[in-house]
BABA-620926 format. One record per atom (N, C-alpha, C): x, y, z. Coordinates in steps of 0.05 Angstrom, whole numbers, plus 32768, in hexadecimal, padded with zeros to 4 digits. Layout:
N
XYZ/...
end
This chain:
230
82467F0C7FEE/82407F148009/82547F317FFE/82667F2E7FE8/82737F4C7FE3/825F7F5F7FD2/824E7F517FC1/823D7F617FB2/822B7F707FC7/821A7F5A7FDD/82097F687FE9/82157F7A8000/822C7F777FFE/82397F928010/823F7FAA8000/82457FA87FE2/82477FBA7FD2/822C7FCC7FCE/821B7FBA7FC8/82017FC87FC2/81F47FDA7FD8/81FD7FD07FF9/81F27FDA800A/82007FF4800B/82177FFA8007/8231800C800A/822180227FF3/821B80197FDB/821080267FC3/81F580387FD1/81E980267FDA/81D280347FE5/81D380497FFA/81E1803C800E/81E580548023/81FD80748017/820E80698009/8214807F7FFA/8205809A7FEE/81F080887FE2/81D9809B7FD5/81CA80A67FE7/81BE80977FFC/81B280AB8019/81C380C18016/81DA80BE801B/81EB80D78028/81EB80EA800C/81EC80E17FF9/81F880F97FE0/81D581067FD6/81C880F67FE3/81AA81017FCC/81A6811A7FE1/81B881297FFC/81B3813E8005/81B281517FF3/81D081527FE8/81D9816D7FD3/81C881647FB9/81C1815A7FAD/81B1814E7F9C/8198815F7F9E/818A815B7FB4/8173816D7FBA/8174818D7FC4/8190818E7FC9/819181B27FC6/819C81B57FB2/81A481AC7FA5/81A881B97F81/818C81B37F71/817A81A47F79/815981A57F69/815381BB7F74/814F81C47F92/814481D77F9D/814981F57F94/816981F07F8E/816E820E7F7E/816E820F7F63/816782047F58/816982057F32/814981FA7F2B/813081EC7F38/811B81EB7F33/810981F47F46/80EF81F57F35/80DB82047F49/80D381F27F62/80C781F67F76/80BF81E87F8D/80A481D67F85/809C81C27F80/808C81AC7F7C/807181B97F91/805881BE7F8C/804381C97F96/803381B37F94/802081A97FAD/8009819F7FAD/7FF081B07FBC/7FDA81A27FAC/7FBD81AB7FBA/7FB081987FC4/7FAA819E7FD8/7F9D81967FEF/7F8981A07FF5/7F72818F7FFA/7F5381A17FFF/7F4481898016/7F3481968022/7F24818A8034/7EFB818D802C/7EED8176802E/7ED581828029/7EC781828041/7EB28191804B/7E9D818D8058/7E838196804D/7E6A8185805B/7E508188804D/7E44819C8065/7E3F81B08059/7E2E81C28067/7E1181BE8065/7E0381A98051/7DE381AA804E/7DE281898045/7DD78178805C/7DDF81638049/7DBD81618038/7DAD816E8040/7D998172802E/7D978176800E/7DA88187800D/7DA981977FF5/7DCB81917FEC/7DDD81827FFB/7DF381777FF2/7E07818F7FED/7DFE81A57FFC/7E1781C07FFA/7E2F81B98007/7E4081B87FF6/7E5D81AB8005/7E7381C98005/7E7D81C7801E/7E9281E4801A/7EB081D2801C/7EBD81D88004/7ED181CF7FFC/7EEC81E18001/7EFF81E78012/7F1581F5801B/7F3081E3800F/7F4081F38000/7F5581EB7FF6/7F6D81FC7FF4/7F8481F27FFB/7F9F81FB7FF9/7FB381F77FEC/7FCB82097FE8/7FE381FA7FD4/7FF681FE7FE5/800581EB7FEB/801A81E47FFD/803581DD7FE7/805381E97FF0/806281E17FE7/807481C87FF4/808081B87FE4/808D81A07FEF/80A981A57FFF/80BB81B97FF1/80D781BA7FFB/80D881AF801A/80C881B8802C/80D881B08047/80CB818F804B/80BB8189803C/80B581698043/80C981568032/80D781688017/80EE815A8011/81048159801E/81068171802D/81228174803E/812281628051/8103815E805F/810281498077/81118127806E/810481208054/8108810A804B/812781058049/813081198036/814781198038/815B811B8053/815A81218063/81698120807C/8161810C808C/814980FF8087/814480DF8091/815580CF8083/815A80CE8069/816480BE805C/818280BC8065/818980D48069/81AD80DE8075/81AB80CD808F/819B80D0809D/819C80C780B8/819480AC80B8/818D809E80AA/8181807A809B/81A080728099/81AC8086808B/81C880798079/81E180778092/81DF809080A5/81F8808D80B8/81EA807280CB/81D3806F80D6/81D1805D80E9/81D2804880D6/81CB804080C2/81CF802780BF/81EA801E80BC/8202803080AE/8221802C80B0/822B802880CB/821D803580E0/8228802B8101/821580108108/8207800A8100/81F97FE7810A/820E7FD480F4/82167FE280D8/82267FCD80CE/82487FD480DC/824A7FE480E7/82667FE180EF/82677FD28109/824D7FD8811A/82497FC48137/82417FA8812D/824A7FA38117/823E7F818109/82217F76810B/82177F8D8110/81F37F8A8113/81E97F7B80FF/81F47F8780E3/81E57F8280C8/81F57F6780C5/81F17F4D80C2/81FD7F3280B7/81EE7F2780B5/81F77F1180A7/81E37EF7809C/81D87EDF80B4/81EB7EE680CA/81EB7ED780E0/81D87EE280F4/81D27EFF80F1/81C37F0A8107/81A27F0680FB/81917F028114/81747EFD810B/81627F138107/81517F1480F4/81417F2780FA/81287F208107/81287F2F8124/81157F248134/810C7F448140/80F37F418155/80EF7F508161/81017F588174/810B7F508184/81207F598194/81397F65818A/81437F5C8170/81597F70815D/81437F948159/812D7F8E8153/81227FB0814E/81217FB6815B/81157FA6817C/810D7FBB8190/812D7FC2818F/81407FB78192/815B7FC7819E/81627FDD8183/815B7FD78173/81687FEE815E/81467FF6814F/813280058165/811D8014815E/8123802A814C/8135803D8150/8138805A8142/814180538129/8152803D8126/8154803D8105/813E802E80F6/812D801C8108/8114800F80FC/8100802A80F9/8102803D810E/80EF80518108/80F3806580F0/8111806B80ED/8113807B80DC/8111806E80B9/8116805880BB/8109804980A6/80E9804B809E/80DB804780AF/80BD804B80AE/80B4806E80A8/80C5807980B0/80C3809880AB/80C1809F8097/80D780958087/80DE809C806A/80D0808C8057/80BE80748061/80A6806D8054/808D80818055/8088807D8067/806F8094806E/807680B1805F/808B80B98063/808C80DA8054/808A80D38032/809D80C6802B/80A380BB8017/808280B77FFD/807780AD8013/805D80A28003/804880BB8004/804880C98020/803E80E5801E/804080F6800A/805A80F9800C/8060810C7FF0/805B81057FD7/805D80EF7FD2/805C80DD7FB1/803480DF7FB2/803180D27FC4/800E80D37FBD/800580F17FBD/800D81077FC8/8006811F7FC9/8009812B7FA9/801F81277FA6/802A81307F89/801B81267F70/801C810D7F72/801480FF7F57/7FF680FE7F53/7FDB81087F72/7FC581067F6B/7FB981287F73/7FC8813A7F74/7FC581577F78/7FB781607F65/7F9A816E7F69/7F9481757F82/7F85815B7F96/7F8481587FAD/7F80813A7FB4/7F7781467FD1/7F5D81367FE1/7F5D81377FF6/7F6D81388010/7F6C8142801F/7F8481408038/7F7E81268049/7F61811C8053/7F62810A8061/7F6880F6804B/7F6580EF802E/7F6680D68026/7F8980D68027/7F9A80EA8024/7FB380E28026/7FB880DB8043/7FAD80E88053/7FB280DA8075/7FAE80BA806E/7F9A80B58067/7F8B80988068/7F9E808C805A/7FA380918042/7FB380798030/7FCE8075803A/7FD980948043/7FF880918046/7FF3807D8064/7FE380858079/7FE9806E8092/7FE38054808D/7FCD8053807F/7FC780368077/7FDD80228067/7FED8035804F/800080238047/80188018805A/80238035806D/80358033807C/802E80178096/8015801B8097/8012800780B0/80157FE980A0/80047FE4808E/80067FC7807E/80217FC08079/802B7FD58067/80507FC78064/80617FBF807E/80567FD0808E/80667FCE80A3/805C7FB680BA/80447FB280B3/80417F9280C0/80477F7F80B1/80477F828098/80527F6A8082/806C7F648086/80787F788092/80947F748094/809E7F7380B1/808F7F7080C2/80967F6680DD/80A57F4B80DF/80B37F4B80F3/80BF7F3280F3/80A97F1380F8/80B57F0080EB/80A67EE980EF/80A47EDD810D/80837EDD8117/80807ED28132/806A7EBB812D/806B7EA78140/80547E938139/80327EA08141/80347EB58150/80197EC38158/80177ED2813C/80297EDC812E/80297EEB8115/80097EE68107/7FF77EFE8108/7FDD7EF580F7/7FD37F1080E5/7FCD7F1580D5/7FBD7F2B80C6/7FCD7F3680B0/7FE37F2680A3/7FF27F288086/7FDE7F26806C/7FCA7F17806F/7FB77F158061/7FAB7F348052/7FA17F388071/7F897F4D8075/7FA07F5F806F/7FB87F688071/7FC47F7B806F/7FC67F818052/7FD37F6A8048/7FD57F64802A/7FBC7F6E8019/7FA57F6E8023/7F8E7F718013/7F857F8F801A/7F8F7FA4802D/7F8F7FB78037/7F9E7FC88027/7FB97FBF8021/7FCC7FCD800A/7FC07FCC7FF5/7FB67FB17FE8/7FB77FB87FC8/7F9E7FD07FCC/7F897FCC7FDE/7F777FE57FDB/7F7C7FFF7FDF/7F9280097FEF/7F98801A7FF7/7FA8802D7FD2/7FB580147FC9/7FC480147FAF/7FB380217F9C/7F9B80137F9A/7F82800B7F88/7F78802F7F90/7F7180357FA1/7F6A804F7FAD/7F7B806A7FA1/7F9380637FA1/7FA9807B7F98/7FA580797F82/7FA480647F6B/7FA380657F54/7F89806F7F48/7F7680677F54/7F5C80797F4F/7F5080937F53/7F6A80A37F64/7F6A80BB7F6A/7F7D80CB7F58/7F8980BB7F4A/7FA480CF7F33/7F8D80DC7F22/7F9F80EE7F17/7F8A81007EFE/7F9480FC7EED/7FA680EB7EE8/7FB780E17EC9/7FB980CC7ED8/7FB180B87EC8/7FB780997ECD/7FD180937EB6/7FDC80A07EAD/7FF380927E97/800B80A77EA2/802380A47E93/803180B37E93/804280B57EAF/805A80CA7EB9/806E80C67ECA/805880C37EE6/804280CD7EE2/803680C67F01/803080AA7F09/8031809E7EF5/802580787EF3/8045806F7EFF/8051807E7EE7/806A80717EEE/8077806D7F0F/8071808B7F1F/807F808D7F32/806A807B7F46/8056807D7F44/803F80677F56/804F804F7F4E/804980407F3A/805580297F33/806F80217F3F/807D80377F3D/809C802F7F49/809C802B7F66/808E80387F74/8089803C7F93/807A80227FA6/806580197F8D/806280077F96/806C7FEC7F91/807E7FE77F7A/808D7FD07F76/80A07FD37F92/80AD7FEA7F93/80C07FF07FAA/80B07FDE7FC8/809D7FE77FC8/80857FDE7FE1/80847FC27FE4/80887FB37FCB/807F7F967FC9/80A37F887FCA/80AD7F9B7FC7/80CB7F8A7FC7/80D77F8B7FE4/80CB7FA17FF2/80D47FA0800C/80C57F908021/80B57F878018/80A37F718025/80A47F568020/80B47F4F8009/80BC7F347FFC/80DF7F388013/80EB7F488011/81087F4C8017/81027F4C803F/80F07F488048/80E47F468066/80D97F2B806D/80CA7F268056/80B87F0E805F/80BD7EF0804B/80D17EF58039/80CF7EDE8023/80E07EC2802E/80ED7ECE8042/80F87EB58053/80EE7EB5806E/80EB7E9B8071/80E37E8E8088/80EA7E9F80A3/81087E9E80A3/81107EAF80BF/81297EC380AE/81277ED580AE/81357EEF8093/814B7EF080A9/815E7EFB809F/81777F0580B4/817B7F2280AA/81897F3480BD/81947F4E80BA/819F7F58809D/81B27F498093/81B67F4E807B/81A67F58806C/81917F408069/81777F418051/81727F5B8053/81647F598070/81507F708076/815A7F898073/817C7F8E8077/81817FAD8076/81867FB2805C/81967F9B8044/819A7FA7802F/817B7FB08022/81637F9B8023/814F7FA58020/81437FBE8025/814C7FCC803D/81417FE28046/81557FF78038/816B7FF38031/817B800D8032/817380108007/816C7FF58000/81647FF47FE7/814980077FE0/813880037FF3/811E80117FF4/8121802D7FFB/812980328011/813380558015/814080617FFF/815480567FF5/816580647FE0/815080687FC5/814280507FC3/813180547FA6/811680677FAA/810980637FC3/80F0807C7FC6/810380917FC6/8119809A7FCD/812280B77FCF/812280C07FB2/812F80A97FA6/813880B07F84/811F80BD7F78/810B80A57F7F/80EB80B37F71/80E880CE7F7C/80E980D37F90/80E880EB7F99/80FA810C7F8C/810D80FF7F86/811B81137F80/811A811C7F5F/810F80FB7F55/810281047F3C/80ED81127F30/80D7810D7F4A/80BB81217F4D/80D0813A7F53/80DA81437F59/80DF815D7F65/80EC81737F4A/80FA81617F38/8110816A7F20/80FC816F7F07/80E381667F0A/80D081677EF1/80BA81767EF7/
end
């Protein structure tokens, strides 16, 4: 119990302190750039393609994820003060409906961190590919992390789709070794731990789920800070 609370407090503290860390990185390191392109077929007979590409800075997106992390930290702390995070509180659809904003911020961090990471490690990359993989990964993990119900179906299909998306992103990486592979492996392992933390027990409690989400958000933001500073 004490270790759980200590770990949660450490994670929440990092979610707040990463804001100043990001500001420091933005002052002393160049803004990471990503190249996104779209392809349009002009002539199907001659396979004439029109490729349009643009280079984008990612500082604004990093600031968005950082702000979401701070909001997530304060919302979790408020829930803790209200004794909503406890081993005796059941992780259920009713609870998540009552705390839909907290749930929404969690998945926004998931979506934004994956979009940033995939765009950076695969740059240059097709815009629609990023949108497809990020949407699919977010949907499948969110489905597997949803509260257990008797009518629950689709977990196996979600797992297959998740593995497929992970493989597609790996295939798009221009360098399949080094730091890019480490970053992608790290976020995928965090995704798996997030699912395990929600679905391992037949009836999960909010202390386990909250600790799992705090760890995930902290780790995802840490990976992004590393990506910004290199």
